[in-house]
N, C-alpha and C positions, 0 to 999 in steps of 0.2 A: 507492501502498501505505500503510495505517494500522500505526504501533508503537508500542507501549508499554517509552520506556524508562524503566530503574529506575537509580538512584544512589544504594547504602551509602556514608552513611557514617558513623561512629562514631558518631556521637551521635544521624542523622535521615537520612530514606530520603526523595527523592524519589520522586513519582511522574510519567510526561509524556503523555498520546498526542500525537504530534508527527508528520504529513502525509509527501507521498515529494516536499514540499519544501522540508522540514524546521521548519515553523510548530510548531509547540507550541500543540492546540487544547485543552490544559484538562493540569493538573498538582496535585497534591496530594502534602503534605511528611506525613510523619508519626514519632512517638521510635523511634529505633531499640533496639530490642527484643532482649534475650538468654535460650534459646539462640534463632539468628538463624535458622537456615531450616523450620524450623515457618511463625513468625510473618511471613517473607515470602512464601511459600507462601500461606500465608490469605491476606493482605492483597489480594496476583497474582490468582489466584481470586477475591476477590469485585471489583475492581477490573472484570475483563473482563467478571462477571457486570454491573456499568453501561457495560461497552464494550462489547458485542457486533459493533463495527465493527472492531477491528484484532487484525491477520493474523498479529505474532510480536511477541515479544520480545526488547528486547537487556539489556544486566543490564552495569552500570559496579558497580565495588566496589573500594577498600578492599587491599589485598595482592595478591601475584605473582598471578600469572595463567595455566593450560595453557589460553591460549583455543580451541585445535583441539579437545580433551577437554571446557573449559568445569569445571573443574577449578583450587578454590584450593590453591595449591600452600605459599605461606606469608603467615601474615599471624600479628604481635602479639597479645597479654594486650587488647589496645586490641577487637577482637572475639575473644574464646574460643568458643574451637568451632568457627569455622569454616574454619579450615584443614584439609582435605582435602576440604570438603564441595564433592558436583559434582552441582552446581548446575545447571548443563544437561542430564544426564542427571537426572533428576529433573522439573524443573521439565518437560521436555516430557514429561514422565510423567504430571504433574501437569494439565495444562490442553491436552493434545496438539496444542497450538502452535510453528512455531523457534523455536530460543530461542540470543540468542550473546551472552558473557560474555567480556568480559577489564579491563583496569583501570582506576582510574576517572580517572588524570591519562590515561592514553591514549585512554581515551574524550573526552576535556577536546582535550588536544590534537587529536583527529579534528575535533570542531568545528572549533576557529578554524580547521585548515588547511584545511576543505571547507565553512565558510561565516564564518567570522569574518578575524578580525586578518590572520591567515596563507594567506587564501583569495589562490591563486594565485602560488603560488611551495610549490619543489618536496619541500626538508628541514628541514623544521620540527621544530624543539622547543619542544617548547610547556612550560612552569617552574609549579606552581601552587603557592605559599608562603601555605599559612595553620595550618594545627594542627601539622602535617609538612609536606616535599620532597620533592612529590612530581612526575614525571615523563615524559614521551609526546615519542613520538621517532615520526614523519610520514613517508614515505621515499614520496613518485611519491605520498600519496593511502593509502597505507595502513600500519598500523600494524608498527613492528619488534618483534615478542616476546620474540626471544631461542630461547634455546633449551627454557629450564623456568619462562617467562613472568617472568622477572626482568625485561630490559632495559629501562626506565629509568627505574628506580630510582637517580634523582641523588639522591637524603637519605638515601642510605646508602653514597655514598660516599666512602673514607677524606679529610677535610677535614683537620681535626687528628690526627698521633698520636698516640694514650695521650690521646686528650682525653677529652670529657665520656663516657659510657656513654649510648648508644641504648638504646629496647626492644629492640633486639632482638640486642641483649648483648657488642658491638661496641665499642672505644673510638675518639669523632670524628669521626661520622659528619656529616654537615655538614650532614641538620637538625638538630642542639643548636646549630648556631652560625644557620643560615638559618630560620626560621620564629616561628610565634605561640610557639611552644611559646618560641622561644628566648632572642623578646625580653621576655617574659616576669618569665622566669630570672635576665636581666642586669639588666633591673630593675628586680630583688626585690633583687638585688647590693647594684648602687650606691645603692642606696632613694632611688630616682627620686620622692617624692612629690608629691600637690598642695599644695590650702589647707590641707587636714582632715587633710595626716599619713598622706593615703592611697596607694597605689603606682598611680602613673599606665595606662594602659592601651597598648598600640603605638599605638596614636595620634597618643594625645596627645604619647607623647612624640616623634614627628614633628615636632611642632607648638612641642613648647617648644622640639628643635633652630633649628628656621624663628626662635625669636626669640633663637635664643643662646645655652639652658645649656649648659651648659661636658658636662656628662657627660651628656648628652641625645644633642648635636650627634655626644661618643664614639662613644657606642653606638651614634647612624647610620651614621657611616662605616664602624665594620666592622665594618655590615652589609651595607652596603653595598657594602664591600670585598670580603668573604667571597663575598655572590652570584657578585661580578665573579670573583671564580676560576672558580668555578665554571664559570662562562658558558665561561671563557676554553677550558678542561678539557674541555670538551663541543667546543666547536670542535676543538680538534685531533687531537680524535675521529677525531667528527662530518661537517665542514668544511661544517655547516645551512649555510642562507641565510638565517633568519629566527626570532629567539628570540620565544616570546609567554610573554610572564608575566601567571598569575591568580590566582585562585584568594581567601581572606580579607585576606593581609596588605597584597596590590596595591591592595584599595583607598582604601588613606594616597598610594598613589603621590604624587601632587603634595609629598610632606613628602619622599620620599628618590630619588624618578628622577634629579634632575640631580649627587646624590650617586653617585649607580651608570654614569650615564651619563663622568660624569669619572673614578671608580677603572678603569672597564674599557676607554678610550680608549687606554694602552700596555697590558694585555695584549694585545691583538686579532691574531688573525695574517695575517688577514685582512677586507676589510669586512661585515661584518657591520649585517642589520637590525632592534633591538627596539626589539618592542611592545606598548601594554597589550594584554589578552583584551577582545576585544567582548564574550563572554558570562560573565557572573555566576555567583552557583551557579542557573541554567541547563544550564554548561555540560556537568561531565559528565552528566545525563541524558538533553541531545539526543545529545554525543557516542556515548551507550548506542544510542539510535535508529536512528544513522546506522552500529555495526556490521552494522545486519542485510542494504543497501544498498551495502557496506562488500567482504562477500561473496559478493554476489554480481556483482560486479564481477570 
Protein backbone atom coordinates (compact mmCIF):
# COMPACT_ATOMS: atom_id res chain seq x y z
CA UNK A 1 0.00 0.00 0.00
CA UNK A 2 1.20 3.51 -0.86
CA UNK A 3 0.15 6.18 1.64
CA UNK A 4 0.18 9.96 1.72
CA UNK A 5 1.69 11.12 5.02
CA UNK A 6 0.96 14.72 6.03
CA UNK A 7 2.66 16.58 8.89
CA UNK A 8 0.90 19.83 9.87
CA UNK A 9 2.96 22.36 11.81
CA UNK A 10 2.47 25.97 12.79
CA UNK A 11 4.56 27.30 9.90
CA UNK A 12 4.69 24.53 7.29
CA UNK A 13 2.96 21.38 6.05
CA UNK A 14 5.00 18.43 4.76
CA UNK A 15 3.51 15.89 2.34
CA UNK A 16 5.19 12.57 1.64
CA UNK A 17 4.44 9.53 -0.49
CA UNK A 18 5.42 6.51 1.62
CA UNK A 19 5.46 2.86 0.57
CA UNK A 20 4.74 -0.20 2.73
CA UNK A 21 8.41 -0.56 3.74
CA UNK A 22 8.47 2.96 5.18
CA UNK A 23 10.47 4.41 2.30
CA UNK A 24 9.67 8.02 1.39
CA UNK A 25 9.26 8.03 -2.37
CA UNK A 26 8.65 11.77 -2.69
CA UNK A 27 8.03 14.68 -0.35
CA UNK A 28 6.91 18.27 -0.69
CA UNK A 29 6.63 21.22 1.74
CA UNK A 30 4.21 24.16 1.60
CA UNK A 31 3.69 27.03 4.08
CA UNK A 32 0.81 26.70 6.53
CA UNK A 33 -2.10 29.00 5.70
CA UNK A 34 -5.12 30.07 7.72
CA UNK A 35 -7.98 29.13 7.52
CA UNK A 36 -6.29 25.74 7.56
CA UNK A 37 -8.87 23.14 6.59
CA UNK A 38 -9.96 24.36 3.14
CA UNK A 39 -6.34 25.00 2.24
CA UNK A 40 -5.32 21.52 3.46
CA UNK A 41 -8.07 19.83 1.46
CA UNK A 42 -7.14 21.78 -1.66
CA UNK A 43 -3.48 20.79 -1.39
CA UNK A 44 -4.26 17.12 -0.67
CA UNK A 45 -6.68 16.82 -3.60
CA UNK A 46 -4.08 18.44 -5.84
CA UNK A 47 -1.42 16.03 -4.54
CA UNK A 48 -3.65 13.01 -5.16
CA UNK A 49 -4.29 14.08 -8.75
CA UNK A 50 -0.54 13.95 -9.35
CA UNK A 51 -0.08 10.66 -7.45
CA UNK A 52 -2.98 8.33 -8.31
CA UNK A 53 -1.21 5.34 -6.70
CA UNK A 54 -1.99 6.67 -3.20
CA UNK A 55 -4.49 4.41 -1.39
CA UNK A 56 -4.85 6.07 2.03
CA UNK A 57 -3.94 9.21 3.98
CA UNK A 58 -2.30 9.67 7.39
CA UNK A 59 -2.39 13.06 9.10
CA UNK A 60 -0.14 14.19 11.95
CA UNK A 61 -0.99 17.58 13.41
CA UNK A 62 -0.36 19.96 16.24
CA UNK A 63 -2.90 19.85 19.06
CA UNK A 64 -4.89 17.18 20.85
CA UNK A 65 -6.66 14.70 18.59
CA UNK A 66 -9.50 12.26 19.12
CA UNK A 67 -7.79 9.63 16.98
CA UNK A 68 -10.84 7.39 16.70
CA UNK A 69 -13.07 10.15 15.32
CA UNK A 70 -10.25 12.13 13.69
CA UNK A 71 -11.31 15.39 15.36
CA UNK A 72 -9.05 18.14 16.73
CA UNK A 73 -10.11 18.43 20.37
CA UNK A 74 -7.72 21.19 21.45
CA UNK A 75 -5.34 23.62 19.76
CA UNK A 76 -3.99 27.02 20.77
CA UNK A 77 -4.14 30.13 18.62
CA UNK A 78 -1.07 28.92 16.74
CA UNK A 79 -3.63 27.38 14.36
CA UNK A 80 -6.77 29.52 14.84
CA UNK A 81 -9.98 27.75 13.93
CA UNK A 82 -8.37 24.30 13.85
CA UNK A 83 -9.87 23.15 17.15
CA UNK A 84 -13.10 21.24 16.53
CA UNK A 85 -12.29 20.42 12.89
CA UNK A 86 -13.56 16.97 11.86
CA UNK A 87 -10.50 16.25 9.76
CA UNK A 88 -11.07 12.53 9.17
CA UNK A 89 -14.73 12.78 8.08
CA UNK A 90 -14.14 15.83 5.89
CA UNK A 91 -11.10 14.42 4.10
CA UNK A 92 -12.65 10.99 3.59
CA UNK A 93 -15.64 12.66 1.96
CA UNK A 94 -13.43 14.89 -0.20
CA UNK A 95 -11.04 12.15 -1.36
CA UNK A 96 -12.90 8.86 -1.07
CA UNK A 97 -9.86 7.41 0.70
CA UNK A 98 -9.33 6.08 4.18
CA UNK A 99 -7.92 8.74 6.54
CA UNK A 100 -6.23 8.36 9.96
CA UNK A 101 -5.39 11.36 12.17
CA UNK A 102 -3.22 11.77 15.27
CA UNK A 103 -1.00 14.24 17.10
CA UNK A 104 2.31 15.08 15.40
CA UNK A 105 4.51 14.07 18.35
CA UNK A 106 2.65 10.76 18.55
CA UNK A 107 3.41 10.26 14.87
CA UNK A 108 7.10 11.04 15.41
CA UNK A 109 7.14 8.54 18.27
CA UNK A 110 5.55 5.89 16.08
CA UNK A 111 8.16 6.42 13.36
CA UNK A 112 11.03 6.14 15.84
CA UNK A 113 9.51 3.05 17.47
CA UNK A 114 8.74 1.20 14.24
CA UNK A 115 11.72 2.19 12.11
CA UNK A 116 14.07 4.47 14.03
CA UNK A 117 16.13 4.84 17.20
CA UNK A 118 13.63 2.95 19.39
CA UNK A 119 13.12 -0.01 17.08
CA UNK A 120 12.99 -3.18 19.17
CA UNK A 121 11.86 -1.45 22.37
CA UNK A 122 8.39 -2.19 23.77
CA UNK A 123 7.72 1.00 25.71
CA UNK A 124 8.93 4.17 24.06
CA UNK A 125 8.61 7.84 24.95
CA UNK A 126 9.49 10.23 22.15
CA UNK A 127 10.11 13.85 23.14
CA UNK A 128 10.12 16.51 20.43
CA UNK A 129 11.99 19.59 21.60
CA UNK A 130 11.30 22.32 19.07
CA UNK A 131 9.21 25.48 19.13
CA UNK A 132 7.34 23.76 21.99
CA UNK A 133 7.74 20.45 23.80
CA UNK A 134 5.79 17.46 22.51
CA UNK A 135 5.57 13.86 23.58
CA UNK A 136 4.47 10.60 22.05
CA UNK A 137 4.01 7.34 23.97
CA UNK A 138 4.18 4.08 21.99
CA UNK A 139 3.42 0.94 23.95
CA UNK A 140 3.76 -2.48 22.26
CA UNK A 141 3.71 -0.81 18.86
CA UNK A 142 0.58 1.27 19.47
CA UNK A 143 0.14 4.94 20.33
CA UNK A 144 -1.28 5.74 23.76
CA UNK A 145 -3.91 8.37 22.95
CA UNK A 146 -5.76 8.80 26.24
CA UNK A 147 -9.48 9.33 26.85
CA UNK A 148 -9.63 12.69 25.07
CA UNK A 149 -6.60 12.51 22.79
CA UNK A 150 -4.48 14.25 25.42
CA UNK A 151 -1.96 11.55 26.37
CA UNK A 152 1.61 12.59 25.60
CA UNK A 153 1.05 16.32 26.13
CA UNK A 154 4.35 16.48 27.97
CA UNK A 155 4.78 20.17 27.21
CA UNK A 156 1.75 20.91 29.37
CA UNK A 157 2.93 19.07 32.48
CA UNK A 158 3.40 21.72 35.18
CA UNK A 159 7.13 22.04 35.83
CA UNK A 160 7.19 25.30 37.82
CA UNK A 161 3.92 26.08 39.64
CA UNK A 162 2.99 29.77 39.19
CA UNK A 163 5.72 30.08 36.57
CA UNK A 164 5.74 31.62 33.10
CA UNK A 165 2.28 31.60 31.51
CA UNK A 166 1.90 29.11 28.66
CA UNK A 167 -0.03 29.55 25.42
CA UNK A 168 -2.59 27.13 26.90
CA UNK A 169 -3.32 29.76 29.56
CA UNK A 170 -1.83 27.93 32.54
CA UNK A 171 1.31 29.05 34.40
CA UNK A 172 4.47 26.93 34.61
CA UNK A 173 4.07 24.40 31.78
CA UNK A 174 7.25 22.52 30.95
CA UNK A 175 7.44 23.80 27.37
CA UNK A 176 7.90 27.29 28.83
CA UNK A 177 11.28 26.04 30.09
CA UNK A 178 12.22 23.16 27.76
CA UNK A 179 11.82 24.36 24.16
CA UNK A 180 13.39 26.55 21.52
CA UNK A 181 10.95 29.33 22.40
CA UNK A 182 11.97 29.15 26.05
CA UNK A 183 15.66 29.21 25.17
CA UNK A 184 15.19 32.35 23.08
CA UNK A 185 13.37 34.00 25.98
CA UNK A 186 16.17 33.09 28.38
CA UNK A 187 18.83 34.36 25.95
CA UNK A 188 16.99 37.67 25.70
CA UNK A 189 16.58 37.94 29.48
CA UNK A 190 20.29 37.25 30.00
CA UNK A 191 21.26 39.43 27.02
CA UNK A 192 23.63 36.87 25.50
CA UNK A 193 24.84 38.61 22.35
CA UNK A 194 27.38 38.09 19.57
CA UNK A 195 30.15 40.38 18.36
CA UNK A 196 27.55 42.52 16.56
CA UNK A 197 25.58 42.96 19.78
CA UNK A 198 22.75 40.79 18.44
CA UNK A 199 21.09 38.06 20.48
CA UNK A 200 22.57 34.65 19.72
CA UNK A 201 20.56 31.63 18.58
CA UNK A 202 20.05 28.65 20.92
CA UNK A 203 22.51 26.75 18.73
CA UNK A 204 25.17 29.40 19.24
CA UNK A 205 24.40 29.58 22.96
CA UNK A 206 25.22 25.88 23.31
CA UNK A 207 28.49 26.48 21.44
CA UNK A 208 29.35 29.35 23.78
CA UNK A 209 28.66 27.08 26.75
CA UNK A 210 31.23 24.63 25.40
CA UNK A 211 33.67 27.54 25.15
CA UNK A 212 33.15 28.41 28.83
CA UNK A 213 30.81 31.41 28.49
CA UNK A 214 29.41 31.68 32.05
CA UNK A 215 25.84 32.82 31.25
CA UNK A 216 25.54 30.37 28.33
CA UNK A 217 26.78 27.49 30.47
CA UNK A 218 24.33 28.38 33.25
CA UNK A 219 21.40 28.42 30.81
CA UNK A 220 22.51 25.15 29.19
CA UNK A 221 22.62 23.42 32.58
CA UNK A 222 19.25 24.92 33.50
CA UNK A 223 17.71 23.67 30.24
CA UNK A 224 19.15 20.15 30.52
CA UNK A 225 18.33 19.96 34.23
CA UNK A 226 14.69 20.79 33.52
CA UNK A 227 14.58 18.25 30.68
CA UNK A 228 16.03 15.64 33.04
CA UNK A 229 13.24 16.33 35.56
CA UNK A 230 10.64 15.86 32.81
CA UNK A 231 12.17 12.51 31.78
CA UNK A 232 12.45 11.34 35.40
CA UNK A 233 8.80 12.24 36.08
CA UNK A 234 7.69 10.32 33.00
CA UNK A 235 9.70 7.29 34.08
CA UNK A 236 7.97 7.28 37.46
CA UNK A 237 4.61 7.05 35.69
CA UNK A 238 5.32 4.95 32.60
CA UNK A 239 8.47 2.92 33.39
CA UNK A 240 9.44 3.12 29.71
CA UNK A 241 12.50 1.30 28.44
CA UNK A 242 13.57 3.95 25.92
CA UNK A 243 13.38 7.73 25.53
CA UNK A 244 14.05 9.22 22.11
CA UNK A 245 14.71 12.95 21.84
CA UNK A 246 14.05 14.72 18.56
CA UNK A 247 12.81 18.08 17.32
CA UNK A 248 14.71 21.13 16.12
CA UNK A 249 16.62 21.73 19.36
CA UNK A 250 17.95 18.16 19.25
CA UNK A 251 19.90 19.08 16.11
CA UNK A 252 22.30 20.95 18.41
CA UNK A 253 22.51 18.06 20.91
CA UNK A 254 26.30 17.79 20.54
CA UNK A 255 26.44 20.97 22.62
CA UNK A 256 24.24 19.79 25.50
CA UNK A 257 23.86 15.98 25.48
CA UNK A 258 26.56 15.31 28.07
CA UNK A 259 24.97 17.84 30.45
CA UNK A 260 21.61 16.08 30.07
CA UNK A 261 23.05 12.66 30.90
CA UNK A 262 24.87 14.13 33.89
CA UNK A 263 21.68 15.76 35.21
CA UNK A 264 19.60 12.65 34.54
CA UNK A 265 21.83 10.07 36.24
CA UNK A 266 20.87 10.82 39.88
CA UNK A 267 17.16 11.20 38.99
CA UNK A 268 16.51 7.84 37.33
CA UNK A 269 14.66 5.21 39.34
CA UNK A 270 15.65 2.39 36.98
CA UNK A 271 17.98 1.93 33.98
CA UNK A 272 16.81 3.79 30.87
CA UNK A 273 18.04 4.06 27.30
CA UNK A 274 18.16 7.71 26.20
CA UNK A 275 18.73 8.10 22.48
CA UNK A 276 18.76 10.76 19.80
CA UNK A 277 16.05 10.50 17.17
CA UNK A 278 17.00 8.87 13.88
CA UNK A 279 14.55 10.85 11.78
CA UNK A 280 14.71 14.61 11.49
CA UNK A 281 12.08 16.72 9.78
CA UNK A 282 10.58 13.62 8.15
CA UNK A 283 9.57 11.96 11.45
CA UNK A 284 6.07 13.43 11.76
CA UNK A 285 5.22 12.83 8.12
CA UNK A 286 6.59 9.28 8.13
CA UNK A 287 4.76 8.46 11.36
CA UNK A 288 1.54 9.90 9.92
CA UNK A 289 1.79 7.42 7.05
CA UNK A 290 2.48 4.60 9.52
CA UNK A 291 -0.84 5.37 11.27
CA UNK A 292 -2.61 3.52 8.48
CA UNK A 293 -0.64 0.30 8.97
CA UNK A 294 -0.85 0.56 12.77
CA UNK A 295 -4.63 0.74 12.67
CA UNK A 296 -4.69 -2.34 10.41
CA UNK A 297 -2.74 -4.43 12.95
